[in-house]
BATI-583620 format. One record per residue (C-alpha): residue number from 1; x, y, z. Coordinates in Angstrom, 3 decimals, always signed. Layout:
<nodes>
NODE num       xx       yy       zz
NODE NUM        X        Y        Z
...
</nodes>
This chain:
<nodes>
NODE num       xx       yy       zz
NODE   1  -36.628  +72.497   -4.468
NODE   2  -32.772  +71.879   -3.327
NODE   3  -30.465  +74.979   -4.129
NODE   4  -27.164  +72.909   -5.872
NODE   5  -24.079  +72.780   -4.510
NODE   6  -21.657  +75.581   -5.042
NODE   7  -18.846  +74.506   -7.193
NODE   8  -16.206  +75.066   -4.394
NODE   9  -18.463  +72.282   -2.094
NODE  10  -18.436  +69.906   -4.867
NODE  11  -14.537  +69.985   -5.297
NODE  12  -14.257  +69.700   -1.459
NODE  13  -16.816  +66.561   -1.759
NODE  14  -14.630  +65.313   -4.528
NODE  15  -11.733  +65.712   -2.674
NODE  16  -12.873  +64.171   +0.584
NODE  17  -14.378  +61.059   -1.197
NODE  18  -10.329  +60.430   -2.786
NODE  19   -8.617  +61.279   +1.063
NODE  20  -11.151  +58.239   +2.296
NODE  21  -10.035  +56.086   -0.738
NODE  22   -6.461  +56.963   -1.249
NODE  23   -6.283  +56.199   +2.825
NODE  24   -8.359  +53.145   +2.390
NODE  25   -5.875  +51.867   -0.991
NODE  26   -2.762  +52.491   +1.319
NODE  27   -3.978  +50.726   +4.029
NODE  28   -5.100  +47.932   +1.956
NODE  29   -1.282  +48.267   +0.004
NODE  30   +0.062  +48.024   +3.796
NODE  31   -1.875  +45.057   +4.586
NODE  32   -0.969  +43.219   +1.636
NODE  33   +2.834  +44.158   +2.160
NODE  34   +2.923  +42.984   +5.658
NODE  35   +1.362  +39.298   +4.624
NODE  36   +4.434  +39.352   +1.986
NODE  37   +7.261  +40.331   +4.445
NODE  38   +5.717  +38.297   +7.687
NODE  39   +7.704  +35.231   +7.162
NODE  40  +11.122  +36.714   +6.388
NODE  41  +11.113  +40.251   +8.105
NODE  42   +8.360  +39.607  +10.902
NODE  43   +9.476  +43.090  +12.591
NODE  44   +9.170  +44.918   +9.187
NODE  45   +5.786  +43.269   +8.850
NODE  46   +4.653  +44.197  +12.438
NODE  47   +5.653  +48.334  +11.264
NODE  48   +3.291  +48.532   +8.644
NODE  49   +0.546  +46.290  +10.239
NODE  50   +0.522  +45.953  +13.994
NODE  51   -2.279  +43.156  +13.528
NODE  52   -0.416  +40.504  +11.680
NODE  53   -1.102  +37.724  +14.101
NODE  54   +0.960  +35.491  +11.553
NODE  55   +3.956  +37.963  +11.937
NODE  56   +4.016  +38.323  +15.332
NODE  57   +3.864  +34.412  +16.098
NODE  58   +6.734  +34.171  +13.607
NODE  59   +8.757  +36.965  +15.756
NODE  60   +8.359  +35.453  +18.949
NODE  61   +8.897  +32.078  +17.810
NODE  62  +12.428  +33.723  +16.547
NODE  63  +13.468  +34.801  +19.722
NODE  64  +12.622  +31.967  +21.728
NODE  65  +14.436  +30.306  +19.346
NODE  66  +17.392  +32.065  +19.444
NODE  67  +20.437  +30.726  +21.232
NODE  68  +22.673  +33.778  +21.616
NODE  69  +20.262  +35.891  +23.253
NODE  70  +18.453  +35.152  +26.443
NODE  71  +14.814  +36.557  +25.327
NODE  72  +12.438  +38.248  +27.608
NODE  73  +10.286  +35.840  +28.509
NODE  74   +7.649  +38.500  +30.650
NODE  75   +7.533  +41.023  +27.567
NODE  76   +6.943  +37.649  +25.061
NODE  77   +4.087  +36.787  +27.172
NODE  78   +2.573  +40.476  +27.277
NODE  79   +2.699  +40.361  +23.725
NODE  80   +1.282  +36.894  +22.674
NODE  81   -1.691  +37.644  +25.490
NODE  82   -2.054  +41.361  +24.085
NODE  83   -2.950  +39.653  +20.596
NODE  84   -5.319  +37.241  +22.037
NODE  85   -7.488  +40.352  +22.854
NODE  86   -7.800  +40.388  +18.635
NODE  87   -7.867  +36.551  +18.120
NODE  88   -9.415  +35.023  +20.858
NODE  89   -9.733  +31.399  +18.607
NODE  90   -6.349  +31.349  +17.664
NODE  91   -5.072  +28.289  +18.976
NODE  92   -1.670  +28.985  +17.833
NODE  93   -1.746  +32.111  +20.534
NODE  94   -2.208  +29.944  +23.350
NODE  95   +0.446  +26.961  +22.107
NODE  96   +3.270  +30.152  +22.076
NODE  97   +2.045  +31.487  +25.172
NODE  98   +2.140  +27.867  +26.781
NODE  99   +5.656  +27.272  +25.702
NODE 100   +6.809  +29.982  +27.451
NODE 101   +5.612  +29.148  +30.075
NODE 102   +6.857  +25.969  +29.460
NODE 103  +10.401  +27.245  +29.454
NODE 104   +9.749  +29.517  +32.586
NODE 105   +9.248  +26.018  +34.919
NODE 106   +5.397  +26.660  +35.097
NODE 107   +4.320  +23.336  +33.417
NODE 108   +1.105  +23.117  +34.809
NODE 109   -0.046  +26.379  +33.116
NODE 110   +1.705  +25.641  +29.955
NODE 111   -0.031  +22.334  +29.823
NODE 112   -3.232  +23.712  +30.515
NODE 113   -2.760  +26.519  +27.591
NODE 114   -1.924  +23.713  +25.475
NODE 115   -5.008  +21.922  +25.781
NODE 116   -6.839  +24.583  +25.244
NODE 117   -5.184  +25.329  +22.171
NODE 118   -5.826  +21.768  +21.226
NODE 119   -9.431  +22.200  +22.316
NODE 120   -9.488  +25.501  +19.300
NODE 121   -7.655  +23.025  +17.135
NODE 122   -7.066  +18.999  +17.380
NODE 123   -4.076  +19.727  +15.078
NODE 124   -2.165  +22.364  +16.206
NODE 125   +1.356  +21.462  +15.594
NODE 126   +3.077  +22.910  +18.719
NODE 127   +0.709  +21.792  +21.514
NODE 128   +0.623  +18.233  +20.029
NODE 129   +3.865  +17.751  +19.937
NODE 130   +4.060  +18.482  +23.866
NODE 131   +1.770  +16.510  +24.523
NODE 132   +2.969  +14.095  +22.598
NODE 133   +5.806  +14.263  +25.105
NODE 134   +4.379  +14.579  +28.058
NODE 135   +2.187  +11.865  +27.900
NODE 136   +5.609   +9.548  +26.780
NODE 137   +7.167  +10.999  +30.259
NODE 138   +3.741  +10.195  +32.179
NODE 139   +3.963   +6.472  +30.745
NODE 140   +0.616   +6.907  +28.873
NODE 141   +1.925   +5.355  +26.159
NODE 142   -1.377   +4.412  +24.013
NODE 143   -2.539   +7.941  +24.149
NODE 144   +1.018   +9.396  +23.070
NODE 145   +0.388   +6.913  +19.911
NODE 146   -3.016   +8.352  +19.211
NODE 147   -1.758  +11.819  +19.547
NODE 148   +1.254  +10.729  +17.179
NODE 149   -1.136   +9.283  +14.879
NODE 150   -3.100  +12.848  +14.137
NODE 151   +0.052  +14.712  +13.998
NODE 152   +1.614  +12.631  +11.434
NODE 153   -1.902  +12.570   +9.439
NODE 154   -2.074  +16.416   +9.892
NODE 155   +1.733  +16.723   +9.262
NODE 156   +3.410  +14.360   +7.420
NODE 157   +6.551  +15.683   +7.165
NODE 158   +7.181  +15.934  +10.814
NODE 159   +7.898  +12.614  +11.757
NODE 160  +11.772  +13.677  +12.458
NODE 161   +9.911  +15.331  +15.329
NODE 162   +8.798  +12.392  +16.863
NODE 163  +11.439   +9.977  +16.372
NODE 164  +13.313  +10.004  +18.800
NODE 165  +10.309   +8.845  +21.578
NODE 166   +9.336   +5.533  +19.071
NODE 167  +11.604   +3.324  +20.946
NODE 168  +10.600   +3.977  +24.146
NODE 169   +7.376   +3.602  +23.237
NODE 170   +7.930   +0.504  +21.219
NODE 171  +10.178   -0.898  +23.966
NODE 172   +6.471   -1.228  +26.665
NODE 173   +4.005   -3.816  +26.172
NODE 174   +1.514   -1.046  +25.772
NODE 175   +2.951   +1.297  +23.669
NODE 176   +4.152   -1.413  +21.401
NODE 177   +0.609   -2.626  +20.941
NODE 178   -0.482   +0.650  +20.491
NODE 179   +1.974   +0.927  +17.297
NODE 180   +1.410   -2.186  +16.099
NODE 181   -2.644   -1.816  +16.204
NODE 182   -2.274   +1.797  +13.922
NODE 183   +0.184   +0.371  +11.653
NODE 184   -2.123   -2.644  +10.908
NODE 185   -5.034   +0.026  +10.271
NODE 186   -2.982   +1.776   +7.400
NODE 187   -1.642   +4.681   +9.532
NODE 188   +0.319   +6.854   +6.475
NODE 189   +3.645   +7.213   +8.977
NODE 190   +4.308   +3.084   +8.448
NODE 191   +6.638   +3.423   +6.293
NODE 192   +8.742   +6.385   +7.958
NODE 193   +8.769   +4.256  +11.047
NODE 194  +10.253   +0.994   +9.371
NODE 195  +12.968   +3.616   +7.883
NODE 196  +13.848   +5.293  +11.018
NODE 197  +13.773   +2.043  +13.141
NODE 198  +16.443   +1.091  +10.230
NODE 199  +19.099   +3.353  +11.454
NODE 200  +20.052   +2.063  +14.975
NODE 201  +20.766   -1.201  +16.312
NODE 202  +17.986   -1.039  +19.107
NODE 203  +15.443   +0.105  +16.614
NODE 204  +16.148   -2.747  +13.824
NODE 205  +15.149   -5.286  +16.739
NODE 206  +11.721   -3.531  +17.417
NODE 207  +11.378   -3.183  +13.304
NODE 208  +11.937   -7.008  +13.006
NODE 209   +9.388   -7.726  +15.622
NODE 210   +7.015   -5.528  +14.207
NODE 211   +7.475   -7.288  +10.802
NODE 212   +7.177  -10.722  +12.386
NODE 213   +3.908   -9.725  +14.072
NODE 214   +3.153   -8.292  +10.442
NODE 215   +2.846  -11.121   +8.722
NODE 216   -0.366  -12.604  +11.270
NODE 217   -2.247   -9.466   +9.580
NODE 218   -4.417   -8.171   +6.761
NODE 219   -1.450   -6.072   +6.522
NODE 220   +1.582   -8.183   +5.966
NODE 221   +5.167   -6.571   +5.261
NODE 222   +5.672   -4.867   +2.382
NODE 223   +8.997   -5.563   +0.291
NODE 224  +10.012   -1.770   +0.546
NODE 225   +9.597   -2.654   +4.464
NODE 226  +11.570   -5.838   +4.406
NODE 227  +14.535   -3.975   +2.161
NODE 228  +14.611   -1.313   +4.890
NODE 229  +15.108   -3.604   +7.860
NODE 230  +17.741   -5.767   +6.139
NODE 231  +19.708   -3.051   +4.472
NODE 232  +19.390   -1.744   +8.124
NODE 233  +21.143   -4.731   +9.653
NODE 234  +23.684   -4.735   +6.786
NODE 235  +24.975   -1.451   +7.384
NODE 236  +25.072   -2.467  +11.170
NODE 237  +27.262   -5.323  +10.130
NODE 238  +24.556   -7.815  +11.512
NODE 239  +24.627   -9.987   +8.585
NODE 240  +23.196  -13.265   +9.865
NODE 241  +20.071  -11.459  +11.104
NODE 242  +19.871   -9.878   +7.501
NODE 243  +20.471  -13.032   +5.678
NODE 244  +17.614  -14.668   +7.829
NODE 245  +14.924  -12.062   +7.487
NODE 246  +15.246  -12.302   +3.398
NODE 247  +14.819  -16.068   +3.969
NODE 248  +11.656  -15.537   +6.320
NODE 249  +10.121  -12.742   +3.596
NODE 250  +10.053  -15.128   +0.555
NODE 251   +6.484  -16.298   -0.496
NODE 252   +5.995  -20.063   -0.958
NODE 253   +6.736  -19.612   -4.867
NODE 254   +9.658  -17.595   -4.105
NODE 255  +11.111  -20.527   -1.660
NODE 256  +11.042  -23.044   -4.247
NODE 257  +14.194  -20.401   -5.795
NODE 258  +16.240  -20.384   -2.966
NODE 259  +20.115  -21.930   -2.669
NODE 260  +22.972  -20.732   -2.016
NODE 261  +22.336  -18.432   -5.446
NODE 262  +18.882  -16.929   -5.059
NODE 263  +16.968  -17.714   -8.132
NODE 264  +19.931  -19.472  -10.214
NODE 265  +17.871  -19.574  -12.975
NODE 266  +17.224  -16.002  -13.687
NODE 267  +13.285  -16.192  -13.083
NODE 268  +11.442  -13.076  -13.448
NODE 269  +10.123  -12.665   -9.883
NODE 270  +12.969  -10.253   -8.604
NODE 271  +11.147   -8.006   -5.838
NODE 272  +14.407   -5.950   -5.512
NODE 273  +15.164   -7.216   -2.125
NODE 274  +18.925   -7.671   -1.014
NODE 275  +20.113  -11.215   -1.233
NODE 276  +17.794  -10.877   -4.429
NODE 277  +19.087  -10.102   -7.854
NODE 278  +20.121   -6.224   -8.492
NODE 279  +20.460   -5.008  -12.214
NODE 280  +22.404   -1.752  -11.853
NODE 281  +21.201   -0.162  -14.715
NODE 282  +24.509   +0.159  -16.876
NODE 283  +24.729   +1.669  -20.322
NODE 284  +25.889   -0.282  -22.865
NODE 285  +24.021   -3.147  -22.662
NODE 286  +20.339   -4.681  -22.068
NODE 287  +19.507   -7.061  -19.073
NODE 288  +16.544   -9.113  -19.219
NODE 289  +14.881  -12.166  -17.316
NODE 290  +12.713  -14.652  -19.092
NODE 291  +11.229  -18.427  -17.865
NODE 292  +11.385  -21.131  -20.292
NODE 293   +7.918  -20.683  -21.298
NODE 294   +8.358  -17.163  -22.030
NODE 295  +12.009  -17.523  -23.713
NODE 296  +12.154  -18.090  -27.574
NODE 297  +12.959  -21.564  -28.360
NODE 298  +12.287  -22.377  -24.718
NODE 299  +15.925  -21.234  -23.836
NODE 300  +15.045  -19.284  -20.398
NODE 301  +17.119  -17.472  -18.217
NODE 302  +19.024  -13.924  -18.285
NODE 303  +19.960  -12.738  -21.313
NODE 304  +22.818   -9.889  -21.779
NODE 305  +22.528   -8.155  -24.784
NODE 306  +25.709   -5.544  -25.709
NODE 307  +25.491   -2.533  -27.883
NODE 308  +28.356   -2.051  -30.125
NODE 309  +29.353   +0.343  -27.116
NODE 310  +31.846   +0.161  -24.142
NODE 311  +30.821   -1.292  -21.082
NODE 312  +32.506   -0.490  -17.931
NODE 313  +31.109   -1.802  -14.485
NODE 314  +28.603   -4.390  -13.252
NODE 315  +25.802   -5.335  -15.558
NODE 316  +24.303   -8.076  -12.773
NODE 317  +24.854   -8.997   -8.563
NODE 318  +23.294  -10.680   -6.026
NODE 319  +24.262  -10.472   -2.148
NODE 320  +25.403  -13.939   -0.733
NODE 321  +25.646  -15.378   +2.828
NODE 322  +28.012  -18.641   +2.425
NODE 323  +29.276  -20.232   +5.512
NODE 324  +33.344  -21.236   +5.391
NODE 325  +33.764  -24.293   +3.526
NODE 326  +34.311  -25.452   -0.051
NODE 327  +32.633  -24.456   -2.934
NODE 328  +31.997  -25.148   -6.894
NODE 329  +30.260  -22.207   -8.939
NODE 330  +28.529  -23.369  -12.065
NODE 331  +27.318  -21.874  -15.180
NODE 332  +25.526  -23.032  -18.176
NODE 333  +25.271  -20.562  -20.936
NODE 334  +25.147  -19.797  -24.481
NODE 335  +26.077  -16.854  -27.109
NODE 336  +25.511  -15.363  -30.055
NODE 337  +28.599  -13.207  -31.594
NODE 338  +30.056  -12.710  -28.175
NODE 339  +33.083   -9.919  -28.458
NODE 340  +34.082   -9.099  -25.141
NODE 341  +37.405   -6.821  -25.629
NODE 342  +38.384   -6.046  -21.801
NODE 343  +36.650   -9.507  -20.774
NODE 344  +33.412  -10.257  -18.808
NODE 345  +33.605  -12.391  -15.619
NODE 346  +31.779  -13.542  -12.512
NODE 347  +33.592  -12.315   -9.397
NODE 348  +32.553  -13.296   -5.826
NODE 349  +33.960  -10.785   -3.258
NODE 350  +34.288  -10.486   +0.533
NODE 351  +32.258   -7.773   +1.662
NODE 352  +33.687   -7.152   +4.662
NODE 353  +36.725   -7.071   +5.146
NODE 354  +36.853   -6.541   +1.331
NODE 355  +38.818   -8.858   -1.342
NODE 356  +38.064  -11.009   -4.134
NODE 357  +37.728  -14.662   -3.599
NODE 358  +37.396  -15.841   -7.008
NODE 359  +36.335  -14.881  -10.469
NODE 360  +35.858  -17.344  -13.845
NODE 361  +35.608  -15.777  -16.863
NODE 362  +32.755  -15.603  -20.042
NODE 363  +34.052  -16.522  -23.227
NODE 364  +33.537  -15.147  -26.248
NODE 365  +32.351  -16.546  -29.588
NODE 366  +29.120  -18.256  -30.839
NODE 367  +28.355  -21.486  -28.517
NODE 368  +25.366  -23.366  -27.410
NODE 369  +24.788  -24.460  -23.435
NODE 370  +28.352  -24.429  -22.747
NODE 371  +29.264  -25.484  -18.600
NODE 372  +31.566  -23.181  -17.076
NODE 373  +32.672  -23.687  -13.345
NODE 374  +35.340  -22.678  -11.039
NODE 375  +36.125  -24.260   -7.288
NODE 376  +36.398  -21.713   -4.296
NODE 377  +36.518  -21.873   -0.517
NODE 378  +35.700  -19.327   +2.170
NODE 379  +37.978  -19.314   +4.894
NODE 380  +36.737  -19.924   +8.552
NODE 381  +34.837  -16.517  +10.004
NODE 382  +36.956  -14.556   +7.023
NODE 383  +33.887  -13.553   +5.401
NODE 384  +30.508  -13.435   +6.712
NODE 385  +29.233  -11.882   +3.364
NODE 386  +29.985  -11.960   +0.115
NODE 387  +28.998   -9.998   -3.559
NODE 388  +28.425  -12.048   -7.225
NODE 389  +28.756   -9.621   -9.591
NODE 390  +28.892   -9.907  -13.500
NODE 391  +31.309   -7.197  -14.880
NODE 392  +33.817   -5.939  -17.255
NODE 393  +37.417   -5.390  -16.401
NODE 394  +37.544   -2.060  -18.291
NODE 395  +38.547   +1.103  -16.011
NODE 396  +37.394   +3.743  -18.417
NODE 397  +34.967   +3.910  -21.568
NODE 398  +37.281   +3.735  -24.541
NODE 399  +35.457   +3.663  -27.995
NODE 400  +38.346   +1.400  -28.707
NODE 401  +36.973   -1.414  -27.192
NODE 402  +33.187   -1.948  -27.907
NODE 403  +31.002   -4.453  -26.704
NODE 404  +28.998   -7.066  -29.088
NODE 405  +26.330   -9.408  -29.340
NODE 406  +24.385  -11.453  -26.857
NODE 407  +24.980  -13.969  -24.064
NODE 408  +22.285  -15.887  -22.333
NODE 409  +22.773  -17.079  -19.055
NODE 410  +20.326  -20.157  -18.674
NODE 411  +21.710  -20.921  -14.971
NODE 412  +23.990  -19.927  -12.469
NODE 413  +24.704  -22.032   -8.781
NODE 414  +26.846  -22.949   -6.058
NODE 415  +27.458  -26.178   -4.499
NODE 416  +29.121  -26.897   -1.527
NODE 417  +31.837  -29.533   -2.023
NODE 418  +32.498  -32.239   +0.439
NODE 419  +34.844  -31.381   +2.653
</nodes>
């Protein structure tokens, strides 16, 4: 029969178990704290856990990006290679060493390391970005586009990292075809592409070409894509291509609504593109469009219902592209108990250079299908883009001036007068 251990030995064993448990708990605590600090203070994180590879990568990356101090690249390579002994399958380490070698001018070795990183992880972000740049420089643009697609499917917020290379890709026939194929197939970065291209004059022409080619595909341009490009032309003061692109974008049904004022009868088909009706969302009133079939008693058009509050600013507006010449603007309107203490009027303003061309007032009261009109002219080459607005003359919201009643505008049109 085994002798029972003495109380001294029992206490010693208990103490040993407690010590081991305490050490394990302390180690776990250090590792947990190291993980918590790895992003903000990687150096402290590495003191707590020298094997924290995320902290090491963060610290080395920070040293590489520090423009105020030239890093010791050889020392950084040694640190990164040391971490590989414990993290052989970590693609980020190969990519990091590749970047250091790239900065040392050893590009062949760098690209070999980037390739190794890609073998371990097809979506390793830095290796992908370097590979994309390398393929653009080498002229292998279809491959670069394929890698861009991989990058942006995994990292959709990284479009800005590749945006600078997009115009060069699209300017090459092979690159253009690769991009067109990708966005036809539903590439998730398609919307970002049109936003980016709309910011420069060169990009706008490329975007316009893509839109034209997409019309022949099963994935035609969206209203949002068209709006981005049209607005881009307007920002660049290229008003004629902006207007022509708007006309090109109209469906067969919308083409029937064409004229100097698009949709002059306020059919409820607005898609929100420039040169279409825009409702600013003004407080104190409600704006609705209705066809004659949907409206009460067959009276279609735009209905403005005032809510017995002050009204300041615009209720309705549209961009116009009127050539120089003489015109008549006409409105057929009805009203019910309309009270307009600070006036309500249609104005036509030149956008560039700014200035009012014409305005005519909406009368108060109650009336049925009243005809209002005004002659005006646009000078030769003086105003390539105009803004048509329904607005009040109020410059401050005062409850002494409350707007009441209902206005129905059945048709608003512009016709050119004989010269």
